[in-house]
Structures are given as C-alpha cells and as structure tokens.
ZATORDO-676014 format. One record per residue (C-alpha): residue number from 1; residue in three letters; chain; x, y, z. Coordinates in nm, 3 decimals, decimal comma, always signed. Layout:
<sites>
<NUM; "Ala"; "A"; <X; Y; Z>> ...
</sites>
This chain:
<sites>
<1; "Met"; "A"; <+0,001; +0,005; +0,002>> <2; "Asn"; "A"; <+0,148; +0,332; -0,089>> <3; "Arg"; "A"; <+0,171; +0,648; +0,120>> <4; "Lys"; "A"; <-0,134; +0,828; -0,021>> <5; "Glu"; "A"; <-0,349; +0,524; -0,025>> <6; "Phe"; "A"; <-0,254; +0,449; +0,356>> <7; "Ile"; "A"; <-0,354; +0,799; +0,474>> <8; "Tyr"; "A"; <-0,674; +0,791; +0,281>> <9; "Lys"; "A"; <-0,781; +0,461; +0,417>> <10; "Ala"; "A"; <-0,680; +0,557; +0,769>> <11; "Gly"; "A"; <-0,885; +0,876; +0,734>> <12; "Ile"; "A"; <-1,196; +0,697; +0,618>> <13; "Leu"; "A"; <-1,159; +0,448; +0,915>> <14; "Ala"; "A"; <-1,124; +0,745; +1,171>> <15; "Ala"; "A"; <-1,429; +0,927; +1,031>> <16; "Gly"; "A"; <-1,649; +0,617; +0,995>> <17; "Ala"; "A"; <-1,596; +0,386; +1,278>> <18; "Ser"; "A"; <-1,878; +0,355; +1,525>> <19; "Leu"; "A"; <-1,936; +0,262; +1,901>> <20; "Ala"; "A"; <-2,233; +0,258; +2,120>> <21; "Pro"; "A"; <-2,373; +0,607; +2,201>> <22; "Leu"; "A"; <-2,284; +0,760; +2,543>> <23; "Asp"; "A"; <-2,535; +0,906; +2,772>> <24; "Leu"; "A"; <-2,311; +1,007; +3,064>> <25; "Phe"; "A"; <-2,485; +1,325; +3,176>> <26; "Gly"; "A"; <-2,829; +1,304; +3,022>> <27; "Lys"; "A"; <-2,928; +1,490; +2,711>> <28; "Asp"; "A"; <-2,916; +1,858; +2,806>> <29; "Lys"; "A"; <-2,875; +2,014; +2,454>> <30; "Glu"; "A"; <-2,774; +2,349; +2,598>> <31; "Arg"; "A"; <-2,468; +2,238; +2,784>> <32; "Leu"; "A"; <-2,113; +2,278; +2,665>> <33; "Val"; "A"; <-1,920; +1,960; +2,630>> <34; "Ile"; "A"; <-1,545; +1,999; +2,620>> <35; "Leu"; "A"; <-1,352; +1,694; +2,495>> <36; "His"; "A"; <-0,961; +1,690; +2,518>> <37; "Thr"; "A"; <-0,662; +1,495; +2,471>> <38; "Asn"; "A"; <-0,281; +1,551; +2,532>> <39; "Asp"; "A"; <+0,049; +1,369; +2,443>> <40; "Trp"; "A"; <-0,100; +1,121; +2,209>> <41; "His"; "A"; <+0,247; +1,087; +2,054>> <42; "Ser"; "A"; <+0,156; +0,944; +1,705>> <43; "His"; "A"; <-0,025; +0,641; +1,856>> <44; "Ile"; "A"; <-0,260; +0,590; +1,550>> <45; "Glu"; "A"; <-0,333; +0,231; +1,636>> <46; "Pro"; "A"; <-0,428; +0,080; +1,965>> <47; "Phe"; "A"; <-0,185; -0,072; +2,196>> <48; "Ala"; "A"; <-0,131; -0,448; +2,128>> <49; "Lys"; "A"; <-0,374; -0,677; +2,306>> <50; "Asp"; "A"; <-0,095; -0,830; +2,510>> <51; "His"; "A"; <+0,058; -0,502; +2,614>> <52; "Arg"; "A"; <+0,153; -0,517; +2,982>> <53; "Lys"; "A"; <+0,003; -0,182; +3,087>> <54; "Tyr"; "A"; <-0,240; -0,080; +2,820>> <55; "Pro"; "A"; <-0,383; -0,394; +2,639>> <56; "Gly"; "A"; <-0,582; -0,297; +2,326>> <57; "Leu"; "A"; <-0,629; +0,059; +2,455>> <58; "Gly"; "A"; <-0,642; +0,369; +2,245>> <59; "Gly"; "A"; <-0,632; +0,418; +1,867>> <60; "Ala"; "A"; <-0,748; +0,707; +1,659>> <61; "Ala"; "A"; <-1,034; +0,523; +1,487>> <62; "Lys"; "A"; <-1,204; +0,439; +1,821>> <63; "Arg"; "A"; <-1,142; +0,797; +1,947>> <64; "Ala"; "A"; <-1,305; +0,927; +1,622>> <65; "Ala"; "A"; <-1,607; +0,703; +1,685>> <66; "Leu"; "A"; <-1,650; +0,804; +2,043>> <67; "Ile"; "A"; <-1,622; +1,181; +1,953>> <68; "Lys"; "A"; <-1,887; +1,133; +1,676>> <69; "Asp"; "A"; <-2,109; +0,963; +1,905>> <70; "Ile"; "A"; <-2,096; +1,249; +2,157>> <71; "Arg"; "A"; <-2,160; +1,499; +1,884>> <72; "Lys"; "A"; <-2,487; +1,327; +1,802>> <73; "Gln"; "A"; <-2,613; +1,387; +2,157>> <74; "Tyr"; "A"; <-2,489; +1,746; +2,205>> <75; "Lys"; "A"; <-2,479; +2,043; +1,974>> <76; "Asn"; "A"; <-2,216; +2,249; +2,173>> <77; "Val"; "A"; <-1,904; +2,037; +2,156>> <78; "Leu"; "A"; <-1,552; +2,168; +2,178>> <79; "Leu"; "A"; <-1,246; +1,951; +2,096>> <80; "Leu"; "A"; <-0,900; +2,052; +2,207>> <81; "Asp"; "A"; <-0,551; +1,914; +2,231>> <82; "Ser"; "A"; <-0,256; +2,018; +2,465>> <83; "Gly"; "A"; <+0,033; +1,933; +2,255>> <84; "Asp"; "A"; <+0,303; +1,639; +2,178>> <85; "Ile"; "A"; <+0,086; +1,534; +1,892>> <86; "Phe"; "A"; <+0,409; +1,412; +1,713>> <87; "Gln"; "A"; <+0,674; +1,155; +1,792>> <88; "Gly"; "A"; <+0,644; +0,805; +1,958>> <89; "Thr"; "A"; <+0,573; +0,549; +1,673>> <90; "Pro"; "A"; <+0,709; +0,478; +1,326>> <91; "Tyr"; "A"; <+0,406; +0,661; +1,171>> <92; "Phe"; "A"; <+0,569; +0,999; +1,256>> <93; "Asn"; "A"; <+0,904; +0,881; +1,143>> <94; "Tyr"; "A"; <+0,761; +0,789; +0,809>> <95; "Phe"; "A"; <+0,486; +1,050; +0,752>> <96; "Gly"; "A"; <+0,640; +1,355; +0,954>> <97; "Gly"; "A"; <+0,314; +1,441; +1,111>> <98; "Glu"; "A"; <+0,088; +1,451; +0,804>> <99; "Leu"; "A"; <-0,120; +1,154; +0,919>> <100; "Glu"; "A"; <-0,165; +1,292; +1,269>> <101; "Phe"; "A"; <-0,300; +1,625; +1,151>> <102; "Lys"; "A"; <-0,521; +1,469; +0,892>> <103; "Leu"; "A"; <-0,679; +1,237; +1,149>> <104; "Met"; "A"; <-0,730; +1,519; +1,391>> <105; "Ser"; "A"; <-0,881; +1,723; +1,123>> <106; "Lys"; "A"; <-1,138; +1,454; +1,044>> <107; "Met"; "A"; <-1,221; +1,418; +1,402>> <108; "Gly"; "A"; <-1,303; +1,800; +1,405>> <109; "Tyr"; "A"; <-1,053; +1,930; +1,651>> <110; "Asp"; "A"; <-1,098; +2,294; +1,709>> <111; "Phe"; "A"; <-0,772; +2,396; +1,880>> <112; "Ala"; "A"; <-0,446; +2,257; +1,982>> <113; "Thr"; "A"; <-0,126; +2,393; +2,146>> <114; "Leu"; "A"; <+0,235; +2,306; +2,068>> <115; "Gly"; "A"; <+0,437; +2,047; +2,286>> <116; "Asn"; "A"; <+0,808; +2,009; +2,271>> <117; "His"; "A"; <+0,799; +1,708; +2,065>> <118; "Asp"; "A"; <+0,607; +1,889; +1,802>> <119; "Phe"; "A"; <+0,935; +2,046; +1,696>> <120; "Asp"; "A"; <+1,110; +1,717; +1,657>> <121; "Ala"; "A"; <+1,122; +1,766; +1,272>> <122; "Gly"; "A"; <+1,233; +2,127; +1,324>> <123; "Ile"; "A"; <+1,035; +2,444; +1,249>> <124; "Asp"; "A"; <+1,031; +2,368; +0,874>> <125; "Gly"; "A"; <+0,898; +2,020; +0,946>> <126; "Leu"; "A"; <+0,609; +2,160; +1,157>> <127; "Val"; "A"; <+0,538; +2,430; +0,901>> <128; "Lys"; "A"; <+0,541; +2,171; +0,620>> <129; "Gln"; "A"; <+0,259; +1,990; +0,799>> <130; "Leu"; "A"; <+0,045; +2,275; +0,905>> <131; "Pro"; "A"; <-0,169; +2,275; +0,574>> <132; "His"; "A"; <-0,296; +1,937; +0,680>> <133; "Ala"; "A"; <-0,450; +2,077; +0,999>> <134; "Ser"; "A"; <-0,790; +2,223; +0,960>> <135; "Phe"; "A"; <-0,784; +2,336; +1,325>> <136; "Lys"; "A"; <-0,589; +2,626; +1,471>> <137; "Phe"; "A"; <-0,276; +2,626; +1,691>> <138; "Val"; "A"; <-0,247; +2,866; +1,992>> <139; "Asn"; "A"; <+0,038; +2,974; +2,187>> <140; "Ala"; "A"; <+0,080; +3,310; +2,387>> <141; "Asn"; "A"; <+0,419; +3,268; +2,532>> <142; "Tyr"; "A"; <+0,642; +3,175; +2,238>> <143; "Asp"; "A"; <+0,764; +3,470; +2,032>> <144; "Phe"; "A"; <+0,785; +3,338; +1,670>> <145; "Ala"; "A"; <+0,913; +3,660; +1,506>> <146; "Asn"; "A"; <+1,179; +3,598; +1,239>> <147; "Thr"; "A"; <+1,084; +3,233; +1,212>> <148; "Glu"; "A"; <+0,880; +3,038; +0,957>> <149; "Leu"; "A"; <+0,602; +3,019; +1,228>> <150; "Glu"; "A"; <+0,557; +3,398; +1,244>> <151; "Gly"; "A"; <+0,195; +3,471; +1,162>> <152; "Lys"; "A"; <+0,096; +3,104; +1,164>> <153; "Ile"; "A"; <+0,024; +3,057; +1,540>> <154; "Ser"; "A"; <-0,229; +3,271; +1,726>> <155; "Pro"; "A"; <-0,181; +3,365; +2,077>> <156; "Tyr"; "A"; <-0,547; +3,297; +2,137>> <157; "Glu"; "A"; <-0,877; +3,231; +1,962>> <158; "Ile"; "A"; <-1,237; +3,306; +2,054>> <159; "Ile"; "A"; <-1,524; +3,069; +1,942>> <160; "Arg"; "A"; <-1,897; +3,076; +2,017>> <161; "Lys"; "A"; <-2,077; +2,759; +2,106>> <162; "Gly"; "A"; <-2,449; +2,837; +2,169>> <163; "Lys"; "A"; <-2,470; +3,074; +2,462>> <164; "Tyr"; "A"; <-2,098; +3,033; +2,543>> <165; "Lys"; "A"; <-1,833; +3,275; +2,436>> <166; "Ile"; "A"; <-1,500; +3,081; +2,489>> <167; "Gly"; "A"; <-1,162; +3,211; +2,486>> <168; "Val"; "A"; <-0,875; +2,947; +2,432>> <169; "Phe"; "A"; <-0,506; +3,014; +2,444>> <170; "Gly"; "A"; <-0,193; +2,816; +2,468>> <171; "Ile"; "A"; <+0,107; +2,814; +2,691>> <172; "Gly"; "A"; <+0,424; +2,618; +2,613>> <173; "Ile"; "A"; <+0,723; +2,482; +2,819>> <174; "Glu"; "A"; <+1,075; +2,624; +2,775>> <175; "Leu"; "A"; <+1,232; +2,451; +2,481>> <176; "Glu"; "A"; <+1,590; +2,535; +2,578>> <177; "Gly"; "A"; <+1,735; +2,222; +2,731>> <178; "Ile"; "A"; <+1,486; +1,962; +2,610>> <179; "Val"; "A"; <+1,479; +2,046; +2,240>> <180; "Pro"; "A"; <+1,800; +2,095; +2,036>> <181; "Lys"; "A"; <+1,841; +2,451; +1,955>> <182; "Lys"; "A"; <+1,872; +2,375; +1,572>> <183; "Leu"; "A"; <+1,508; +2,246; +1,584>> <184; "Phe"; "A"; <+1,334; +2,558; +1,745>> <185; "Gly"; "A"; <+1,577; +2,817; +1,610>> <186; "Asp"; "A"; <+1,496; +3,158; +1,708>> <187; "Ile"; "A"; <+1,164; +3,110; +1,900>> <188; "Lys"; "A"; <+1,186; +3,299; +2,217>> <189; "Tyr"; "A"; <+1,035; +3,164; +2,537>> <190; "Gln"; "A"; <+0,852; +3,437; +2,740>> <191; "Asp"; "A"; <+0,728; +3,416; +3,114>> <192; "Pro"; "A"; <+0,420; +3,174; +3,103>> <193; "Ile"; "A"; <+0,257; +3,329; +3,401>> <194; "Val"; "A"; <+0,285; +3,694; +3,272>> <195; "Lys"; "A"; <+0,174; +3,601; +2,920>> <196; "Ala"; "A"; <-0,107; +3,371; +3,060>> <197; "Asn"; "A"; <-0,249; +3,662; +3,274>> <198; "Glu"; "A"; <-0,212; +3,910; +2,995>> <199; "Thr"; "A"; <-0,393; +3,688; +2,750>> <200; "Ala"; "A"; <-0,670; +3,595; +2,987>> <201; "Lys"; "A"; <-0,737; +3,953; +3,075>> <202; "Ile"; "A"; <-0,776; +4,032; +2,707>> <203; "Leu"; "A"; <-1,023; +3,752; +2,663>> <204; "Lys"; "A"; <-1,210; +3,861; +2,965>> <205; "Asn"; "A"; <-1,224; +4,213; +2,835>> <206; "Glu"; "A"; <-1,369; +4,059; +2,511>> <207; "Gly"; "A"; <-1,667; +3,930; +2,698>> <208; "Cys"; "A"; <-1,558; +3,564; +2,714>> <209; "Asn"; "A"; <-1,781; +3,361; +2,988>> <210; "Leu"; "A"; <-1,523; +3,071; +2,975>> <211; "Ile"; "A"; <-1,146; +3,105; +2,940>> <212; "Ile"; "A"; <-0,943; +2,792; +2,881>> <213; "Cys"; "A"; <-0,562; +2,759; +2,881>> <214; "Leu"; "A"; <-0,420; +2,472; +2,674>> <215; "Ser"; "A"; <-0,103; +2,414; +2,871>> <216; "His"; "A"; <+0,225; +2,210; +2,788>> <217; "Leu"; "A"; <+0,392; +2,313; +3,111>> <218; "Gly"; "A"; <+0,344; +1,983; +3,299>> <219; "Phe"; "A"; <+0,109; +1,912; +3,599>> <220; "Glu"; "A"; <+0,349; +1,947; +3,884>> <221; "Tyr"; "A"; <+0,724; +1,913; +3,982>> <222; "Gln"; "A"; <+0,928; +1,876; +4,286>> <223; "Ser"; "A"; <+1,144; +2,177; +4,188>> <224; "Asn"; "A"; <+1,035; +2,533; +4,153>> <225; "Lys"; "A"; <+0,985; +2,483; +3,773>> <226; "Val"; "A"; <+0,663; +2,648; +3,649>> <227; "Ser"; "A"; <+0,388; +2,389; +3,619>> <228; "Asp"; "A"; <+0,001; +2,390; +3,578>> <229; "Lys"; "A"; <-0,045; +2,401; +3,944>> <230; "Val"; "A"; <+0,192; +2,702; +3,989>> <231; "Leu"; "A"; <+0,021; +2,881; +3,694>> <232; "Ala"; "A"; <-0,321; +2,822; +3,831>> <233; "Ser"; "A"; <-0,229; +2,957; +4,172>> <234; "Lys"; "A"; <-0,077; +3,269; +4,020>> <235; "Ser"; "A"; <-0,343; +3,324; +3,755>> <236; "Glu"; "A"; <-0,628; +3,558; +3,707>> <237; "Asn"; "A"; <-0,943; +3,506; +3,485>> <238; "Ile"; "A"; <-0,850; +3,158; +3,376>> <239; "Asp"; "A"; <-1,142; +2,910; +3,443>> <240; "Leu"; "A"; <-0,974; +2,579; +3,320>> <241; "Ile"; "A"; <-0,626; +2,450; +3,241>> <242; "Leu"; "A"; <-0,599; +2,150; +3,012>> <243; "Gly"; "A"; <-0,253; +2,025; +3,054>> <244; "Gly"; "A"; <+0,006; +1,795; +2,896>> <245; "His"; "A"; <+0,388; +1,710; +2,905>> <246; "Thr"; "A"; <+0,392; +1,498; +3,231>> <247; "His"; "A"; <+0,159; +1,223; +3,099>> <248; "Thr"; "A"; <-0,033; +1,260; +3,432>> <249; "Phe"; "A"; <-0,342; +1,049; +3,469>> <250; "Leu"; "A"; <-0,578; +1,244; +3,684>> <251; "Ser"; "A"; <-0,878; +1,073; +3,837>> <252; "Ser"; "A"; <-1,069; +1,399; +3,834>> <253; "Pro"; "A"; <-1,000; +1,760; +3,757>> <254; "His"; "A"; <-0,780; +1,913; +4,019>> <255; "Lys"; "A"; <-0,935; +2,209; +4,196>> <256; "Ile"; "A"; <-0,702; +2,493; +4,299>> <257; "Leu"; "A"; <-0,746; +2,855; +4,419>> <258; "Asn"; "A"; <-0,612; +3,136; +4,189>> <259; "Gln"; "A"; <-0,458; +3,444; +4,338>> <260; "Asn"; "A"; <-0,798; +3,601; +4,377>> <261; "Gly"; "A"; <-0,934; +3,303; +4,582>> <262; "Lys"; "A"; <-1,145; +3,171; +4,296>> <263; "Glu"; "A"; <-1,167; +2,804; +4,245>> <264; "Ile"; "A"; <-1,030; +2,683; +3,904>> <265; "Phe"; "A"; <-0,978; +2,342; +3,741>> <266; "Ile"; "A"; <-0,679; +2,162; +3,593>> <267; "Asn"; "A"; <-0,714; +1,849; +3,391>> <268; "Gln"; "A"; <-0,493; +1,601; +3,210>> <269; "Thr"; "A"; <-0,561; +1,264; +3,028>> <270; "Gly"; "A"; <-0,239; +1,069; +3,069>> <271; "Trp"; "A"; <-0,098; +1,006; +2,728>> <272; "Ala"; "A"; <-0,103; +0,805; +2,398>> <273; "Gly"; "A"; <-0,470; +0,858; +2,324>> <274; "Ile"; "A"; <-0,573; +0,615; +2,597>> <275; "Asn"; "A"; <-0,834; +0,844; +2,754>> <276; "Leu"; "A"; <-1,062; +1,102; +2,617>> <277; "Gly"; "A"; <-1,116; +1,380; +2,877>> <278; "Arg"; "A"; <-1,464; +1,523; +2,895>> <279; "Ile"; "A"; <-1,580; +1,816; +3,102>> <280; "Asp"; "A"; <-1,941; +1,954; +3,081>> <281; "Tyr"; "A"; <-2,019; +2,310; +3,157>> <282; "Glu"; "A"; <-2,354; +2,497; +3,199>> <283; "Ala"; "A"; <-2,411; +2,869; +3,177>> <284; "Ser"; "A"; <-2,466; +2,989; +3,528>> <285; "Ser"; "A"; <-2,513; +3,353; +3,427>> <286; "Pro"; "A"; <-2,448; +3,557; +3,106>> <287; "Asn"; "A"; <-2,091; +3,619; +3,222>> <288; "Thr"; "A"; <-1,988; +3,290; +3,377>> <289; "Ala"; "A"; <-2,006; +2,922; +3,326>> <290; "Ser"; "A"; <-1,970; +2,637; +3,582>> <291; "Ile"; "A"; <-1,881; +2,276; +3,565>> <292; "Lys"; "A"; <-2,172; +2,046; +3,546>> <293; "Gly"; "A"; <-1,984; +1,699; +3,542>> <294; "Tyr"; "A"; <-1,678; +1,540; +3,420>> <295; "Thr"; "A"; <-1,551; +1,196; +3,308>> <296; "Tyr"; "A"; <-1,279; +1,005; +3,152>> <297; "Thr"; "A"; <-1,367; +0,761; +2,890>> <298; "Lys"; "A"; <-1,103; +0,489; +2,834>> <299; "Ile"; "A"; <-1,078; +0,422; +2,471>> <300; "Leu"; "A"; <-1,132; +0,034; +2,446>> 
</sites>
C-alpha cells in the first residue's frame, strides 16, 4: 500500500467507525461539552492486546467514533489538544506528522497547542505539515518573530458555542534544554505566568464567559519549575487549564485557588490517546459558566 492510499484509508476508518452512544450526563442540549486529549504521541493504532500496561487501549479510529457519538447527543461540543501530537511511533518517522494532523482534522478538533515534541522535525517540518491541519494552533508565550512560524500561530482564539463565548489560548514549556536549538531556532520563550495573565485579561475584556488555557507546562514538579499548579495559583481570569507534557493520569479535575481566591480546575488525560477527557459546563449567568460534570472515557 502506498503512502497516499494508506493516509486515505486511515482517514476513512477514523471518520466512519462507530461505537455505542454515550449518555453520561443526560441529554441537556444547551450544555457545553469539552473533549480533550494530550500527548498522544503518534499512537494511531491501539496498543497490542498483550501489552503489559495498556492492552488494546487507544487508537485514532476508536477515538473518532467516540467523538462522533458524543456530537450526536450535544450541539455544543469543543474538541481540544494540549500538545505533543508528534513522535512516539514509526508513523511519525515515516509520514512526518501528516497523518496525525489529517486524522485530527477528520475528528473535528477546534484548537491545539504546541508541545516540545511537535518540534522534533524542526520548525520547517512543523510548517510543512500545518496545511494538513484544519484546526488552529494557539500559543501566547512563544515569540515566533523571524521564524517560519511567524503569523501562523495565534496567541488565542475566541469561539462561540451556543450561549458560550469561549476564549482559548496556549502556553508552552521552555524549549531550551529539552529540544535541540537547531530544531526550534529563534523562537523566544516568554514568562508563562505573565503571558497567561495578559492573555486571559484580554479574553475577559472581550466578554468571554469561559477562558481555557491549553498548557504544555506539566502538571507538577518537585522543583520550582513552572507547572500547571503554579500557573493556576498565580493566575487571574482563567477558568480551566487543560494540561500535557507530564503524562499525568488524573482521576478527576484538580481544584486549586487562583490568586484572587477563585476555584479553577486543571485536567490532564495521561498519554498515547488512551483516555478522552470530558468536562461539561452549564451557563450559570451571562458572564460565567460552571462545571456540570466530568468523566474520563477509556478508549477500548
């Protein structure tokens, strides 16, 4: 099977597979359903059935079917990814990220942020694959000036889903020390806490009633390295942080108080496309939204 034929058939499988419908929280059509992934690392196929830790779990086709079934039940669905889409299986080595972006596009992802491994083919390799992504990438703390990515990555985006006006922005980890300099070139890392608060304030002033940070900082560290927990505690105006990088399997969204004493939430789904995270919101007033429920669905 040649390269084009494989990509076409994989895309059809992802778009057309089906599973039994979910009815996890009832059929309230007005709620906002946020679905999210992180660190799926080119795991196109499920793990082998005899895998020691994740037998038969994951797979892009099964994830596509799950997402399709949820969209049949709810009209306000937002699909997000927190980075490290690339690197981890021979699919990336052979296709260079084309297959991952095409499959995510068929699944209907809305936004994603960049992880450190998304630079493993260099800036030029990432730019080469961007035309295959129908979704937008967001990052607010990388300065892309004088690189091929300048003008191709937005600090934030605003999207409307029914009564919800949602601001989504991205925050990335420092690339120096974990990515070879030749791969990220002249991208400049900026303070994630400062840029997150600046961006969230812009989105609040734009009238967003839900502000989401797609973070690739990592959930927590033993050192003083900036993590999602640190960012949350020093934040203003952010409602939800969807994280990546540390491959953390959270049993439920982690609650933390921001610097104004407001409770916000952090979530992360592990890695390799094993789980699909889901958080449901309801509009509690014209200017705010509150969590209605949450779940993790293991992709079997």
